[in-house]
C-alpha positions as CSV (number, residue, x, y, z in Angstrom):
1,M,6.3,-24.0,20.0
2,K,6.0,-22.2,16.6
3,F,5.0,-24.0,13.4
4,I,5.3,-22.8,9.9
5,F,2.7,-23.6,7.3
6,S,3.9,-22.9,3.8
7,L,1.9,-22.4,0.6
8,I,3.1,-23.8,-2.7
9,F,5.2,-21.7,-5.0
10,C,3.6,-20.3,-8.2
11,L,5.9,-19.8,-11.1
12,I,5.7,-16.5,-13.0
13,L,7.6,-15.7,-16.1
14,V,8.8,-12.1,-16.3
15,T,6.7,-10.5,-19.0
16,G,5.8,-7.0,-20.1
17,Y,3.0,-5.2,-18.4
18,S,-0.2,-4.2,-20.2
19,Q,-2.0,-1.4,-18.3
20,T,-4.5,1.2,-19.3
21,P,-2.5,4.5,-20.0
22,V,-2.7,7.0,-17.2
23,S,-2.5,10.8,-17.9
24,I,-1.6,13.3,-15.2
25,L,-1.0,17.1,-15.4
26,F,1.2,18.7,-12.7
27,I,0.3,22.3,-11.8
28,G,2.5,24.2,-9.4
29,N,5.6,26.3,-9.0
30,S,9.2,25.8,-8.0
31,F,8.2,23.4,-5.2
32,T,7.1,21.0,-7.9
33,N,9.6,21.8,-10.7
34,G,12.6,21.2,-8.4
35,N,13.5,24.9,-7.9
36,S,14.5,25.2,-11.5
37,T,13.6,27.2,-14.6
38,I,11.9,24.3,-16.1
39,I,8.2,25.2,-16.6
40,D,6.7,22.5,-18.8
41,N,9.3,19.9,-19.8
42,V,8.7,16.8,-17.7
43,N,11.7,14.9,-19.3
44,T,14.4,17.0,-17.7
45,G,15.0,18.5,-14.3
46,T,16.4,15.8,-11.9
47,L,14.8,17.5,-8.9
48,S,11.2,17.8,-10.3
49,I,8.4,15.8,-8.9
50,P,6.8,15.2,-12.4
51,Y,10.1,13.8,-13.8
52,K,10.6,11.5,-10.8
53,F,6.9,10.4,-10.9
54,K,7.3,9.5,-14.6
55,Q,10.5,7.6,-14.1
56,L,9.0,5.5,-11.2
57,A,5.9,4.8,-13.3
58,V,7.8,3.8,-16.4
59,T,10.3,1.7,-14.6
60,A,7.4,-0.1,-12.8
61,G,5.9,-0.9,-16.2
62,F,3.0,1.6,-16.4
63,I,2.1,3.6,-19.5
64,V,1.9,7.2,-18.6
65,D,1.3,10.6,-20.2
66,V,2.8,13.2,-17.9
67,E,2.9,16.9,-18.4
68,M,3.5,19.9,-16.2
69,Y,3.0,23.6,-16.0
70,C,5.0,25.0,-13.1
71,P,6.3,28.5,-13.5
72,N,8.3,29.8,-10.5
73,G,6.6,32.1,-8.0
74,I,3.0,31.3,-9.2
75,Y,0.4,30.3,-6.7
76,V,-3.2,29.1,-7.3
77,Y,-4.3,32.6,-6.3
78,D,-3.1,36.0,-7.6
79,Y,-0.3,37.4,-5.6
80,N,2.2,40.2,-5.7
81,G,1.2,41.2,-9.2
82,Q,1.4,37.6,-10.5
83,T,-1.7,36.0,-12.0
84,G,-2.3,32.7,-10.3
85,H,-3.2,29.4,-11.9
86,A,-6.9,30.0,-11.2
87,N,-6.9,32.9,-13.6
88,R,-3.9,32.1,-15.8
89,T,-4.5,31.6,-19.5
90,E,-1.6,29.2,-19.9
91,T,-2.9,27.0,-17.1
92,A,-6.4,26.8,-18.6
93,T,-4.9,25.9,-21.9
94,K,-3.0,23.0,-20.3
95,I,-6.1,21.8,-18.5
96,N,-8.2,21.9,-21.6
97,S,-5.6,20.2,-23.8
98,K,-6.6,16.6,-22.7
99,N,-9.1,14.7,-20.7
100,W,-6.7,14.2,-17.8
101,D,-7.1,11.2,-15.5
102,Y,-5.4,13.2,-12.7
103,V,-4.4,16.9,-12.2
104,F,-1.9,17.5,-9.4
105,V,-2.3,21.0,-7.8
106,Q,0.4,22.5,-5.6
107,D,-0.5,25.8,-4.1
108,N,1.8,28.1,-2.0
109,Q,2.4,25.9,1.0
110,G,3.0,29.0,3.1
111,S,-0.7,29.8,3.0
112,Y,-1.5,26.6,4.8
113,V,0.8,26.8,7.8
114,W,-1.7,28.4,10.1
115,S,-4.1,27.0,12.6
116,E,-6.6,24.4,11.2
117,G,-9.4,26.2,9.4
118,Y,-7.6,29.5,9.0
119,M,-8.1,30.0,5.3
120,P,-8.0,33.4,3.7
121,S,-10.9,33.8,1.3
122,T,-8.6,34.7,-1.6
123,V,-6.9,31.3,-1.3
124,A,-10.2,29.3,-1.0
125,N,-12.0,31.2,-3.8
126,A,-9.0,30.7,-6.2
127,N,-8.9,27.0,-5.5
128,I,-12.6,26.8,-6.2
129,T,-12.2,28.5,-9.5
130,L,-9.4,26.2,-10.5
131,Y,-11.3,23.1,-9.4
132,N,-14.3,24.2,-11.5
133,K,-12.1,24.6,-14.6
134,I,-10.6,21.2,-14.1
135,K,-14.0,19.6,-13.7
136,A,-15.5,21.5,-16.6
137,N,-12.9,20.0,-18.9
138,N,-13.5,16.4,-17.6
139,A,-15.8,15.6,-14.7
140,C,-13.9,12.3,-14.2
141,T,-10.5,13.9,-13.5
142,R,-9.3,13.3,-10.0
143,V,-7.6,16.3,-8.5
144,I,-4.6,15.6,-6.3
145,Y,-4.0,18.4,-3.8
146,Y,-0.4,18.6,-2.6
147,A,0.0,18.8,1.2
148,G,3.8,19.1,1.5
149,Q,6.4,21.0,3.4
150,A,6.7,24.7,4.3
151,L,9.8,25.7,6.2
152,R,12.6,23.8,7.8
153,G,12.5,24.3,11.5
154,G,8.9,25.6,11.4
155,L,7.7,29.2,11.4
156,P,9.9,31.9,12.8
157,S,8.9,33.1,16.2
158,S,7.5,36.4,14.8
159,Y,4.7,34.4,13.3
160,W,3.7,32.2,16.3
161,N,0.7,34.4,17.1
162,Q,-0.6,35.0,13.6
163,G,-3.1,33.1,11.6
164,G,-5.0,31.9,14.6
165,L,-1.8,30.4,16.1
166,S,-0.7,30.6,19.7
167,L,2.6,28.9,19.7
168,T,5.5,28.7,22.1
169,Y,7.5,26.4,19.9
170,D,7.5,25.2,16.3
171,N,9.4,22.7,14.2
172,T,9.4,21.1,10.7
173,Q,7.0,18.3,11.7
174,N,4.5,20.5,13.4
175,C,4.5,22.9,10.4
176,N,4.1,20.0,7.9
177,T,1.2,18.6,10.0
178,R,-0.6,22.0,9.9
179,V,-0.2,22.2,6.1
180,Y,-1.7,18.7,5.8
181,K,-4.7,19.7,8.0
182,N,-5.4,22.9,6.2
183,V,-5.2,21.3,2.7
184,K,-7.5,18.6,4.0
185,Y,-9.8,21.3,5.5
186,L,-10.0,23.2,2.2
187,N,-10.7,19.9,0.3
188,N,-13.6,19.1,2.7
189,Q,-15.1,22.5,3.3
190,A,-15.1,23.5,-0.4
191,G,-16.8,20.2,-1.2
192,F,-14.1,19.0,-3.5
193,N,-13.7,15.7,-1.7
194,E,-10.7,14.9,-4.0
195,I,-7.4,13.3,-3.1
196,V,-5.0,14.9,-0.7
197,T,-1.4,13.7,-1.1
198,P,0.2,13.5,2.3
199,V,3.8,14.3,1.4
200,G,4.4,16.3,4.5
201,L,3.4,13.4,6.7
202,A,5.8,11.2,4.8
203,W,8.5,13.7,5.5
204,N,7.5,13.6,9.2
205,K,7.9,9.8,9.2
206,Y,11.4,10.2,7.8
207,I,12.3,12.6,10.5
208,S,10.6,10.5,13.3
209,D,12.8,7.6,12.2
210,G,15.8,9.6,13.4
211,H,16.9,11.3,10.2
212,S,17.7,15.0,9.8
213,D,15.1,17.2,8.2
214,S,18.0,18.9,6.4
215,D,18.2,15.8,4.1
216,L,14.8,16.7,2.7
217,F,15.4,20.4,2.0
218,L,17.7,22.4,-0.2
219,S,19.9,24.9,1.5
220,D,17.2,27.6,1.4
221,G,15.2,25.6,3.9
222,S,12.0,25.6,1.9
223,H,12.4,23.8,-1.5
224,P,12.7,20.0,-1.5
225,S,16.0,18.3,-2.1
226,N,16.6,15.1,-4.2
227,Y,15.4,13.2,-1.1
228,G,12.4,15.3,-0.7
229,T,11.2,15.3,-4.3
230,Y,11.9,11.5,-4.6
231,L,9.7,10.8,-1.5
232,A,7.0,13.2,-2.8
233,A,7.0,11.4,-6.2
234,A,6.8,8.0,-4.5
235,V,3.7,9.1,-2.5
236,V,2.0,10.4,-5.6
237,F,2.9,7.1,-7.5
238,S,1.5,5.0,-4.7
239,Q,-1.8,6.9,-4.6
240,V,-2.3,6.9,-8.4
241,F,-1.3,3.3,-9.1
242,K,-2.2,1.7,-5.7
243,T,1.0,-0.4,-6.1
244,N,3.8,-0.9,-3.7
245,P,6.8,1.0,-5.1
246,V,9.4,-0.7,-2.9
247,S,10.8,-3.0,-5.6
248,I,11.0,-0.4,-8.3
249,N,14.6,-0.2,-9.6
250,W,15.0,3.5,-10.2
251,N,16.8,5.4,-7.5
252,A,17.4,9.0,-8.8
253,D,21.1,8.9,-7.9
254,L,20.3,8.0,-4.3
255,S,21.8,4.9,-2.8
256,I,19.8,1.7,-3.3
257,S,19.0,1.4,0.4
258,T,18.0,5.1,0.8
259,A,15.7,5.0,-2.3
260,Q,14.1,1.8,-1.2
261,Y,13.5,3.2,2.3
262,L,11.9,6.4,0.9
263,R,9.6,4.3,-1.3
264,Q,8.6,2.2,1.7
265,I,7.7,5.3,3.7
266,A,5.5,6.5,0.9
267,W,3.7,3.1,0.8
268,E,3.2,3.0,4.5
269,I,1.8,6.5,4.7
270,I,-0.9,6.1,2.1
271,N,-1.9,2.8,3.6
272,D,-2.3,4.2,7.1
273,V,-6.0,3.5,7.9
274,T,-6.7,7.0,9.1
275,I,-4.8,8.8,6.4
276,F,-6.4,6.5,3.7
277,Q,-9.8,7.8,4.8
278,E,-8.8,11.5,5.5
279,T,-7.2,11.9,2.1
280,H,-10.3,10.5,0.4
281,L,-8.2,7.9,-1.4
282,S,-10.7,5.4,0.0
283,D,-13.5,7.1,-2.0
284,Y,-11.8,6.2,-5.3
285,T,-10.5,2.7,-4.4
286,P,-12.8,-0.2,-5.0
287,T,-12.4,-3.0,-2.5
288,I,-11.8,-6.6,-3.2
289,T,-13.0,-9.6,-1.1
290,S,-11.5,-13.0,-1.4
291,S,-13.3,-16.3,-0.7
292,N,-12.7,-19.8,-1.9
293,N,-10.2,-18.5,-4.5
294,I,-12.7,-16.1,-6.0
295,L,-12.0,-12.3,-6.0
296,T,-15.0,-10.1,-5.9
297,T,-15.6,-6.3,-6.2
298,S,-18.9,-4.4,-6.2
299,N,-21.2,-5.1,-9.1
300,S,-22.4,-1.5,-9.1
301,F,-19.8,-0.6,-11.7
302,S,-20.5,-0.7,-15.5
303,S,-17.2,-2.5,-16.6
304,F,-14.3,-4.4,-15.1
305,Q,-10.8,-5.4,-16.0
306,W,-8.7,-7.7,-13.7
307,Y,-4.9,-7.7,-13.6
308,Q,-2.4,-10.3,-12.4
309,N,1.0,-9.0,-11.5
310,L,0.1,-5.8,-13.4
311,S,-0.7,-7.7,-16.6
312,V,-4.2,-7.7,-18.2
313,I,-6.1,-11.0,-17.6
314,S,-7.7,-11.6,-20.9
315,G,-11.5,-12.1,-20.6
316,A,-11.6,-11.2,-16.9
317,N,-14.3,-8.6,-17.3
318,S,-16.9,-9.2,-14.6
319,S,-17.2,-8.2,-11.0
320,S,-15.6,-11.5,-9.9
321,Y,-12.6,-13.5,-10.9
322,S,-11.6,-17.1,-10.1
323,Y,-7.9,-17.3,-9.7
324,N,-5.6,-20.4,-9.7
325,Q,-2.2,-18.9,-8.8
326,S,-0.9,-17.1,-5.8
327,D,0.0,-13.6,-7.0
328,F,-0.7,-9.9,-6.9
329,Y,-4.2,-9.0,-8.3
330,Q,-5.9,-5.7,-9.0
331,V,-9.1,-4.6,-10.6
332,E,-9.9,-1.5,-12.7
333,V,-13.5,-0.5,-12.8
334,V,-15.6,2.1,-14.7
335,D,-18.7,3.7,-13.2
336,G,-21.9,4.8,-14.9
337,N,-20.4,8.2,-15.6
338,G,-17.4,6.7,-17.4
339,C,-14.9,7.4,-14.6
340,K,-12.1,4.9,-13.9
341,F,-11.0,3.6,-10.5
342,R,-8.5,1.0,-9.5
343,S,-8.1,-1.2,-6.5
344,F,-4.9,-1.8,-4.5
345,N,-2.6,-4.2,-6.2
346,S,-2.6,-6.9,-3.4
347,Y,-1.4,-10.4,-2.9
348,Y,-3.9,-13.2,-2.8
349,D,-3.0,-16.8,-1.9
350,F,-4.0,-19.9,-3.8
351,S,-2.5,-23.1,-2.5
352,T,-2.5,-26.1,-0.2
353,I,-0.9,-26.5,3.1
354,I,2.0,-28.9,2.8
355,G,3.0,-29.3,6.4
356,N,5.6,-28.0,8.8
357,S,8.6,-30.2,7.8
358,K,8.8,-30.5,4.0
359,E,11.1,-29.9,1.1
360,N,9.7,-29.1,-2.3
361,E,11.3,-29.2,-5.7
362,Q,12.8,-25.8,-5.4
363,G,14.8,-26.9,-2.4
364,I,12.8,-25.0,0.2
365,E,12.5,-26.8,3.5
366,Y,10.1,-25.6,6.3
367,R,11.1,-26.7,9.8
368,N,9.9,-25.3,13.0
369,D,10.4,-21.5,12.8
370,K,13.1,-21.6,10.1
371,V,13.1,-21.6,6.3
372,I,16.0,-23.7,5.0
373,I,17.1,-23.1,1.4
374,T,19.3,-25.7,-0.3
375,N,19.9,-27.4,-3.7
376,M,19.2,-24.4,-5.9
377,S,21.1,-22.9,-8.8
378,G,21.5,-19.7,-6.8
379,G,19.5,-16.4,-6.8
380,D,18.1,-13.5,-4.8
381,F,15.7,-14.2,-1.9
382,I,13.7,-11.7,0.2
383,I,11.2,-12.0,2.9
384,I,8.4,-9.4,2.9
385,N,5.3,-8.9,5.2
386,M,1.8,-8.6,3.8
387,T,2.0,-4.9,3.4
388,G,5.1,-5.3,1.2
389,T,7.8,-4.2,3.7
390,I,11.0,-6.0,3.0
391,L,12.2,-7.6,6.2
392,S,15.3,-9.5,5.1
393,G,17.1,-10.5,1.9
394,K,20.1,-12.5,0.8
395,K,21.9,-13.6,-2.3
396,I,22.4,-17.4,-2.3
397,Q,25.1,-19.1,-4.2
398,E,24.7,-22.5,-6.0
399,Y,23.9,-25.3,-3.5
400,Q,24.4,-23.0,-0.6
401,H,22.5,-24.0,2.6
402,I,21.1,-21.0,4.3
403,E,18.4,-20.1,6.9
404,L,15.7,-17.4,6.4
405,L,13.0,-16.3,8.8
406,D,15.0,-17.6,11.7
407,G,13.3,-16.4,14.9
408,F,10.6,-14.3,13.2
409,K,7.5,-13.6,15.2
410,A,4.2,-15.3,14.5
411,G,2.6,-13.8,11.4
412,T,2.2,-14.1,7.7
413,Y,5.1,-13.5,5.3
414,I,5.9,-13.9,1.6
415,L,9.1,-15.5,0.4
416,M,10.2,-14.3,-3.1
417,A,13.0,-16.0,-5.0
418,K,14.4,-14.8,-8.3
419,Y,16.7,-16.8,-10.4
420,N,17.0,-17.9,-14.1
421,K,14.8,-15.0,-15.1
422,K,11.9,-16.5,-13.1
423,I,10.2,-15.4,-10.0
424,Y,8.9,-17.8,-7.3
425,K,6.6,-16.6,-4.6
426,Q,5.5,-18.4,-1.5
427,K,3.3,-17.5,1.4
428,I,4.6,-18.6,4.9
429,I,2.5,-18.5,8.0
430,I,4.2,-18.8,11.4
431,F,2.0,-19.7,14.4
């Protein structure tokens, strides 16, 4: 027999967020700017990753300063008579214009499609030069290396025995995986140990779920489509803000369900335990432990700021914080060098078990393996798991009697109810 233990609702008024501003510079080419002629205007270009990243961040309530320098056909290294970003005056000027929190670097993805570790010296040396320029401007800047897509369908057969490869078959997913491995290889071997953004792996998840890779590409089979750049922007957002993007209400002209699904993929990919370590995101993510309603992070940092539901908690400036509401909490820390890091924005519970057959003042009854909702003024209800994945959701009319969580497996879930401009959250444990 299954039993539900439910944890008391906390009431949260919908308020404005108060976050430390985050600055990010995007460096790349047409793979970043949406295959357009837009070089440095982040406020236009519906297919550009910087534009979509900014829209996601602003809609989520973050304060961001986003700029880009993405001329078409330019790599990090010099190529075909074009000066690469590593030696380009305009790129250096952009880098030196501000003390960036993040610099996103997108190189020619075609240079990373070969066997793992096959890295032409021109590619590696140019990336070292660019990295040194970024760090000379601000040692605290985190570099985000784009590991995205190369070619739809993989490499043509004429390339299967080049670059250390010995292939008898190739496809989009295999090609994306090699790009990821080689960007990761460069990051490690050059000693950067910065953040790799696993966009290609997110694309692979989309394809593995039974969707066509053609959705992610423009007709040329190399540049990303609206789907592709939206998913890429969601991955970068998730890594920068450590916040689940699923509930963000900005869809970039995609259907609501498609946009939500792409955001969920982004969140799942960066939270994969192996990928979290391989991409070095773990190096720049302070951990939080919870015990007896006290949240604690390492006391090795020089300053601390705790957030509740993305809003600053006034006076919460030590390595621990005693909380009295179930909600999402996050800490931003500064190390001895003045570099900022933020934890994941995670849900922590504070409440008392009220039994397995009980109705509270919001009209939520817990009985066996069901959640019964009655006697309410109507609203939107969703069930999510502890990683933020939406499992079910329904709109309930006034005084409607409805069952949620019927037949769910044993586990821990969060019920979120929104009505009258208020949000109620409740943790539910099924044994």
